[in-house]
DRENPA-356715 format. One record per residue (C-alpha): x, y, z; residue in three letters. Coordinates in steps of 0.02 Angstrom, whole numbers, padded with zeros to 5 digits, always signed. Example, Ala and Ser with C-alpha at 12.3 -4.5 7.8 and 13.67 -1.06 7.14 Angstrom:
! residues 2
+00615-00225+00390ALA
+00684-00053+00357SER
END
This chain:
! residues 548
-05231+13545-10447MET
-05068+13493-10529LYS
-05030+13369-10391TYR
-05211+13309-10384LEU
-05210+13274-10572SER
-05047+13178-10558THR
-05116+13076-10414PHE
-05275+13033-10508LEU
-05176+12988-10664LEU
-05062+12870-10570LEU
-05209+12796-10475PHE
-05300+12757-10637CYS
-05145+12680-10715PHE
-05112+12571-10564GLN
-05289+12505-10574MET
-05246+12438-10749ALA
-05155+12294-10668SER
-05318+12228-10597ALA
-05454+12241-10727GLN
-05588+12199-10600LEU
-05560+12326-10464MET
-05603+12204-10327THR
-05521+12149-10167LYS
-05416+11992-10187LYS
-05503+11870-10071ASN
-05467+11686-10043ALA
-05488+11579-10197ALA
-05664+11513-10228THR
-05727+11365-10328ARG
-05768+11487-10468ALA
-05587+11547-10468ASP
-05524+11369-10480THR
-05642+11323-10621ILE
-05589+11477-10717ARG
-05402+11469-10681GLY
-05361+11283-10687THR
-05323+11187-10845TYR
-05429+11044-10782ASN
-05486+10876-10850GLU
-05630+10959-10944ASN
-05508+11074-11036ARG
-05346+10979-11058SER
-05407+10844-11179TRP
-05457+10964-11319TRP
-05359+11099-11410ASP
-05446+11241-11503VAL
-05410+11248-11690ILE
-05531+11387-11741HIS
-05670+11498-11677TYR
-05806+11555-11799GLY
-05898+11698-11716LEU
-06057+11790-11766ASP
-06117+11937-11661PHE
-06278+12038-11670ARG
-06274+12175-11538PRO
-06431+12275-11499ASP
-06387+12451-11444TYR
-06559+12491-11371GLU
-06569+12339-11258THR
-06380+12321-11231LYS
-06391+12137-11276THR
-06295+12020-11390ILE
-06357+11869-11487THR
-06227+11760-11567GLY
-06153+11596-11620THR
-05981+11519-11603ASN
-05930+11372-11710GLU
-05787+11289-11617ILE
-05670+11171-11706LYS
-05551+11076-11594PHE
-05427+10933-11597ARG
-05429+10791-11471VAL
-05258+10788-11386VAL
-05286+10666-11244GLY
-05403+10545-11161LYS
-05564+10640-11137GLY
-05671+10653-10983SER
-05825+10647-11092GLY
-05860+10824-11036LYS
-05805+10992-11107LEU
-05795+11153-11008GLN
-05856+11306-11102LEU
-05839+11470-11009ASP
-05981+11598-11018LEU
-06010+11718-10876GLN
-06176+11768-10802LEU
-06292+11845-10851PRO
-06250+11778-11026MET
-06342+11618-11071THR
-06291+11468-11175LEU
-06446+11421-11275ASP
-06389+11262-11362SER
-06240+11160-11419VAL
-06254+11062-11581ILE
-06143+10916-11631TYR
-06179+10822-11793LYS
-06350+10901-11802GLY
-06403+10849-11627LYS
-06415+10947-11466LYS
-06295+10904-11327LEU
-06343+10913-11144SER
-06254+11035-11028PHE
-06265+11111-10856GLU
-06199+11271-10779ARG
-06056+11263-10654ASP
-06017+11436-10584GLU
-05964+11545-10732GLN
-05949+11399-10853ALA
-06053+11266-10937TYR
-06005+11081-10934ILE
-06057+10998-11097ILE
-06080+10809-11105SER
-06036+10703-11257PHE
-06115+10533-11286THR
-05974+10466-11394GLU
-05788+10443-11366LYS
-05657+10524-11476PHE
-05488+10466-11536ASN
-05329+10566-11512VAL
-05297+10682-11662ASP
-05481+10676-11711GLU
-05552+10845-11760GLU
-05723+10891-11692VAL
-05838+11038-11731THR
-05980+11101-11623ILE
-06098+11248-11646GLN
-06145+11351-11495THR
-06287+11477-11482TYR
-06295+11610-11347PHE
-06377+11772-11297HIS
-06389+11894-11153GLY
-06349+12063-11081LYS
-06162+12056-11047PRO
-06082+12146-10902ARG
-06072+12331-10942GLU
-05905+12416-10915ALA
-05899+12536-10767VAL
-05730+12618-10800MET
-05651+12537-10953PRO
-05524+12470-10981PRO
-05490+12444-10794TRP
-05664+12393-10740ASP
-05715+12319-10906GLY
-05851+12237-11006GLY
-05958+12298-11150LEU
-05964+12485-11184ILE
-06126+12559-11251TRP
-06106+12745-11272THR
-06120+12889-11398LYS
-05984+12984-11490ASP
-05964+13173-11481ASP
-06094+13195-11619LEU
-06223+13089-11529GLY
-06205+12932-11635ASN
-06212+12759-11555PRO
-06040+12686-11517TRP
-06009+12508-11457ILE
-05845+12432-11399SER
-05772+12305-11278VAL
-05628+12292-11154ALA
-05618+12130-11056CYS
-05438+12090-11006GLN
-05442+12013-10833GLY
-05629+11985-10845LEU
-05602+11873-10994GLY
-05688+11851-11161ALA
-05817+11738-11080SER
-05899+11895-11012VAL
-05980+11911-11185TRP
-05954+11751-11287TRP
-05926+11565-11250PRO
-05747+11502-11265CYS
-05607+11411-11177LYS
-05561+11562-11071ASP
-05384+11513-11022HIS
-05219+11583-11083GLY
-05144+11412-11120LEU
-05254+11381-11273ASP
-05265+11497-11423GLU
-05351+11445-11586PRO
-05209+11376-11694ASP
-05292+11423-11859ALA
-05358+11591-11801GLY
-05534+11659-11793THR
-05670+11730-11904THR
-05779+11868-11834ILE
-05943+11927-11912SER
-06023+12085-11845ILE
-06202+12130-11890ILE
-06221+12319-11880ALA
-06354+12446-11927SER
-06338+12497-12110ALA
-06276+12672-12065ASN
-06140+12604-11949MET
-05976+12509-11974VAL
-05919+12352-11882GLY
-05731+12337-11852VAL
-05636+12190-11777SER
-05466+12103-11785ASN
-05375+12045-11941GLY
-05429+12080-12120ASN
-05600+12133-12181LEU
-05646+11994-12304LYS
-05817+12055-12360LYS
-05968+12161-12319ILE
-06138+12080-12342LEU
-06265+12221-12369PRO
-06444+12215-12310GLY
-06593+12332-12301ASP
-06571+12381-12119LYS
-06411+12291-12070TYR
-06242+12253-12147ASN
-06130+12108-12097THR
-05943+12141-12083TYR
-05841+11982-12097GLN
-05664+11986-12025TRP
-05532+11852-12033ASP
-05385+11824-11914VAL
-05254+11701-11979LYS
-05144+11695-11824SER
-05176+11619-11652PRO
-05255+11751-11540ILE
-05290+11774-11354ASN
-05477+11763-11326SER
-05482+11929-11231TYR
-05401+12012-11382ASN
-05549+11977-11495ILE
-05639+12142-11514THR
-05805+12215-11567LEU
-05821+12397-11622ASN
-05973+12477-11702ILE
-05977+12662-11744GLY
-05974+12795-11880LYS
-05801+12745-11937TYR
-05695+12806-12082ASN
-05536+12717-12134LYS
-05371+12777-12204PHE
-05228+12663-12254GLU
-05041+12663-12282ASP
-04899+12540-12299VAL
-04746+12513-12190TYR
-04599+12429-12277ASN
-04538+12319-12137GLY
-04424+12170-12109LEU
-04547+12049-12189ASN
-04597+12163-12333GLY
-04745+12281-12352PRO
-04856+12287-12197LEU
-05032+12353-12221LYS
-05077+12491-12098LEU
-05260+12533-12065GLU
-05330+12672-11957PHE
-05516+12661-11916TRP
-05573+12823-11835PHE
-05737+12914-11814LEU
-05780+13018-11968GLU
-05753+13182-11876GLN
-05581+13129-11811HIS
-05503+13042-11962ALA
-05404+13193-12025ALA
-05335+13230-11851GLN
-05289+13047-11830ALA
-05189+13046-11991LYS
-05090+13200-11940THR
-05060+13141-11761HIS
-05028+12955-11783LEU
-04963+12903-11954LEU
-04781+12956-11945ASP
-04760+12904-11763GLU
-04836+12734-11802THR
-04703+12702-11935LYS
-04565+12763-11818GLU
-04630+12648-11681MET
-04635+12497-11797LEU
-04458+12531-11858LYS
-04395+12542-11678THR
-04484+12385-11620PHE
-04435+12281-11771GLU
-04254+12328-11737TYR
-04261+12277-11554TRP
-04387+12133-11557PHE
-04388+12064-11734GLY
-04517+12072-11872ALA
-04694+12126-11831TYR
-04777+11961-11783PRO
-04939+11976-11883PHE
-04899+12026-12062TYR
-05040+11913-12125GLU
-05168+12003-12018ASP
-05099+12179-12040GLY
-05079+12319-11913TYR
-05234+12417-11864LYS
-05279+12557-11744LEU
-05463+12575-11698ILE
-05532+12727-11608GLU
-05625+12677-11450THR
-05722+12767-11313PRO
-05597+12706-11183PHE
-05410+12735-11163LEU
-05337+12583-11250GLY
-05307+12396-11257MET
-05189+12279-11350GLU
-05321+12196-11460HIS
-05211+12097-11580GLN
-05205+12172-11756SER
-05346+12288-11701GLY
-05272+12396-11563ILE
-05395+12502-11464ALA
-05345+12686-11461TYR
-05426+12819-11352GLY
-05285+12938-11303ASN
-05378+13087-11379LYS
-05234+13129-11497PHE
-05125+13188-11353LYS
-04942+13161-11320LYS
-04898+13063-11164GLY
-05028+12971-11061TYR
-05180+13082-11090LEU
-05057+13228-11094GLY
-04954+13176-10942SER
-04791+13084-10913ASP
-04798+12929-10803LEU
-04611+12938-10775SER
-04604+13120-10719GLY
-04442+13134-10819SER
-04516+13244-10955GLY
-04473+13121-11093TRP
-04644+13037-11085GLY
-04736+13193-11143LYS
-04656+13192-11315ASN
-04744+13042-11394TRP
-04914+12957-11392ASP
-04909+12835-11246TYR
-05057+12727-11300ILE
-04992+12707-11477LEU
-04821+12650-11417VAL
-04871+12546-11266HIS
-05018+12452-11342GLU
-04919+12420-11502SER
-04777+12349-11398GLY
-04901+12217-11342HIS
-04905+12148-11519GLU
-04738+12069-11475TRP
-04763+12043-11287PHE
-04936+11981-11243GLY
-04999+11942-11418ASN
-04852+11857-11504ASN
-04785+11791-11338ILE
-04927+11750-11219SER
-04922+11695-11037ALA
-05004+11527-11002GLU
-05070+11590-10835ASP
-05117+11770-10789VAL
-05002+11750-10638ALA
-04860+11775-10763ASP
-04932+11934-10840MET
-04771+12027-10801TRP
-04703+11945-10959VAL
-04834+12046-11055HIS
-04826+12207-10957GLU
-04644+12218-10901GLY
-04571+12192-11074PHE
-04704+12301-11156THR
-04670+12443-11035THR
-04486+12421-11074TYR
-04530+12448-11257SER
-04568+12627-11205GLU
-04390+12643-11139VAL
-04322+12580-11306LEU
-04432+12700-11404PHE
-04366+12845-11300VAL
-04189+12782-11328GLU
-04215+12768-11515SER
-04278+12947-11526ARG
-04180+13038-11390TYR
-04032+12929-11342GLY
-03977+12818-11198LYS
-03968+12955-11067LYS
-04149+13001-11097ALA
-04202+12818-11094ALA
-04111+12791-10929ASP
-04197+12943-10854GLU
-04365+12879-10914TYR
-04334+12706-10840ALA
-04278+12782-10674GLN
-04430+12897-10672GLY
-04548+12750-10683LEU
-04484+12688-10514ARG
-04591+12819-10427ARG
-04745+12716-10473ASN
-04685+12555-10388ILE
-04793+12508-10238GLN
-04707+12348-10176ASN
-04877+12296-10111ASP
-04865+12114-10165ARG
-04756+12009-10280PRO
-04752+12038-10467VAL
-04799+11856-10499ILE
-04977+11812-10448GLY
-05059+11651-10391GLU
-05066+11510-10516TYR
-05221+11411-10568ASN
-05350+11534-10499ILE
-05345+11670-10633ASN
-05258+11794-10517ARG
-05127+11915-10578GLU
-04986+11988-10474GLY
-04954+12167-10420SER
-04974+12316-10535GLY
-04786+12330-10510ASP
-04776+12208-10657MET
-04767+12366-10765TYR
-04638+12476-10680PHE
-04542+12349-10576LYS
-04542+12241-10730GLY
-04448+12382-10819VAL
-04317+12385-10681GLN
-04290+12196-10693ILE
-04261+12206-10880ILE
-04154+12364-10865HIS
-04043+12278-10735MET
-04033+12121-10842TYR
-03976+12228-10988ARG
-03838+12299-10879ARG
-03788+12124-10821ILE
-03769+12074-11003LEU
-03670+12234-11033ASN
-03685+12215-11221ASN
-03830+12288-11317ASP
-03805+12172-11464ASN
-03823+12025-11346THR
-03975+12106-11264PHE
-04055+12134-11434ARG
-04014+11955-11482GLY
-04102+11894-11325PHE
-04259+11995-11367LEU
-04259+11926-11545HIS
-04236+11748-11482GLU
-04377+11769-11356LEU
-04495+11822-11495ASN
-04436+11683-11611ARG
-04443+11543-11482ARG
-04619+11584-11422TYR
-04690+11659-11582ALA
-04879+11637-11586HIS
-04863+11528-11432ALA
-04881+11528-11244THR
-04745+11526-11113THR
-04710+11541-10927THR
-04599+11645-10812THR
-04490+11492-10783LYS
-04457+11472-10970LYS
-04418+11657-10990VAL
-04301+11650-10840GLU
-04211+11500-10915ALA
-04184+11590-11079LEU
-04120+11746-10989MET
-04003+11637-10886GLN
-03934+11553-11042SER
-03863+11719-11101TYR
-03757+11737-10942VAL
-03704+11557-10903PRO
-03568+11615-10782ASP
-03687+11716-10672THR
-03821+11631-10568ASP
-03978+11739-10581LEU
-04094+11635-10470LYS
-04076+11752-10320SER
-04105+11901-10434PHE
-04265+11830-10510PHE
-04335+11767-10345ASP
-04309+11932-10255LEU
-04382+12048-10386TYR
-04520+11935-10453LEU
-04574+11834-10301ARG
-04550+11954-10155SER
-04576+12138-10115THR
-04401+12163-10043ALA
-04283+12291-10118ILE
-04104+12245-10073PRO
-04006+12366-09964LEU
-03824+12382-10019LEU
-03718+12418-09865GLN
-03540+12484-09874THR
-03395+12495-09752ARG
-03211+12539-09767TRP
-03083+12425-09687GLU
-02893+12421-09694ASN
-02909+12307-09846THR
-03023+12432-09933GLY
-03207+12441-09975LEU
-03322+12300-09922GLU
-03502+12275-09979LEU
-03650+12166-09932ARG
-03836+12157-09962PHE
-03953+12171-09813SER
-04139+12136-09802GLY
-04123+11988-09919VAL
-04140+11798-09897PRO
-03991+11699-09837LYS
-03877+11652-09981GLY
-03937+11797-10089PHE
-03816+11864-10218HIS
-03827+11968-10376MET
-03718+12078-10486PRO
-03725+12264-10447VAL
-03647+12424-10509GLY
-03581+12566-10401PHE
-03468+12718-10414ILE
-03315+12767-10311VAL
-03209+12921-10350LYS
-03312+12948-10509ASN
-03260+12777-10572SER
-03392+12643-10607PRO
-03371+12467-10538TYR
-03471+12309-10566TYR
-03464+12147-10466MET
-03567+12012-10382SER
-03614+12047-10202VAL
-03695+11928-10076SER
-03776+11940-09905ASP
-03601+11921-09829GLN
-03469+12058-09825TRP
-03375+12053-09989THR
-03202+12126-10013ARG
-03188+12231-10169THR
-03003+12275-10167GLY
-03050+12457-10197ILE
-02955+12584-10094LYS
-02978+12772-10077ALA
-02919+12918-09969PRO
-03031+12956-09820ALA
-03104+13109-09905ASN
-03152+13012-10064GLN
-03245+12864-09991ARG
-03419+12908-10049THR
-03501+12758-10133VAL
-03645+12793-10254LEU
-03761+12672-10343PRO
-03767+12672-10532THR
-03933+12725-10603SER
-03973+12560-10687ASP
-03990+12454-10528PHE
-04150+12464-10427TYR
-04080+12450-10251ILE
-04069+12548-10088ARG
-03901+12602-10023MET
-03825+12632-09850GLN
END
């Protein structure tokens, strides 16, 4: 049973890399419409979403509106693509008090304007929609809307839609390249005996006889899939973390029967996590919107300033350690991992889901840094090495661009190895920390690409060409084989199973002494000599390679 549980745990985690657990077939027209920043998207830039939701628990339906304010940034096509997936329905689009015409195209609507706009002009439209959104099968991996009951039998509503996209339940520009510059307001209409919780700050509650309206305000740009809806019998407790940018408001929204347990289990570790991450990554990115944990009926999700938590108050990943090293069972995995996404994924966002390793690789490395902060470098190294057992090498870490298709689930664990090796190449933790701070400064509240991240990483080691390194680990499934031989001149090394011209720095050990040098696909003289009985060559633990 022990081995069966471990297998099931790893299986479930690996499925997290593909939110829709479907076979990756050839790209369709629907994929292209969803994944391409086409002529019906590129001419307008979202400034603000104003969302109103009225969920109906009995019918599992949602009625809502979205007021979209956008800026004209280029010559328009006269048409605007608004994504909204079946079976949701766009009822009407209003501009200056008049209805606009539109037609469905796959999982989107194409809206037609009768007038032309000038560059920098700001435009506001109101959209009205309704429907029965896709219901989650196994959230967060096979996601959608969640309509369930808590352990006391009370209705409980939530959402998890990464991969699927926010357009599974509300109309938006469902592409990573465009986030609302001035944030989002979210109003949730909930039964009077329930509480509606979302991202950002609760601005007001509008009471009614049978329903209350909870109005939330997000000041920062936000990924559309991060916008959340939670309705349940919630209680809240608060605290303050005195961080790099001053007092940060902490909120914990948990079911009434779990609030006391949540405070005991989560509060101190939350502050420890924030202290660790602010040290390594820079100030928490969303001081204006606060930091919030929300209990959900599924495992977790990085909903910006409203993180979904469902780890059942256990240490590790539902009580287990994904690394097998033992270190992962000493802290709450969901708290640490999903909070790491506030820096990587929420503050820094990939323009295309093909580059999701930037979210997941760096966030999973935040776990390594948390272990290091608490238990030291040796423990962190053992944790990072342990995560290698989950690497599948089934397909490249980077996915296919312009069709909304992510890469391998290895983006988590292989991503850790890439960053861990890069840290060793830098060989200076102050420099490594400086890089992480610069990454979060340069792309704060913005989108980026793998190429831009690679360029920044390269700039910190100008004398070492990292192109072969990036291409091998991000764009192929090969793991380099380091071969050794002893000649009269001493030890020689080369990499096998790699493209012609490949080279990268690598560490190894001879006679208990560590060495570090660049090795290519051709035999390289090291100048190292040793007696015949001391010619064992061992890899250092921080390089993810094979050895012969």
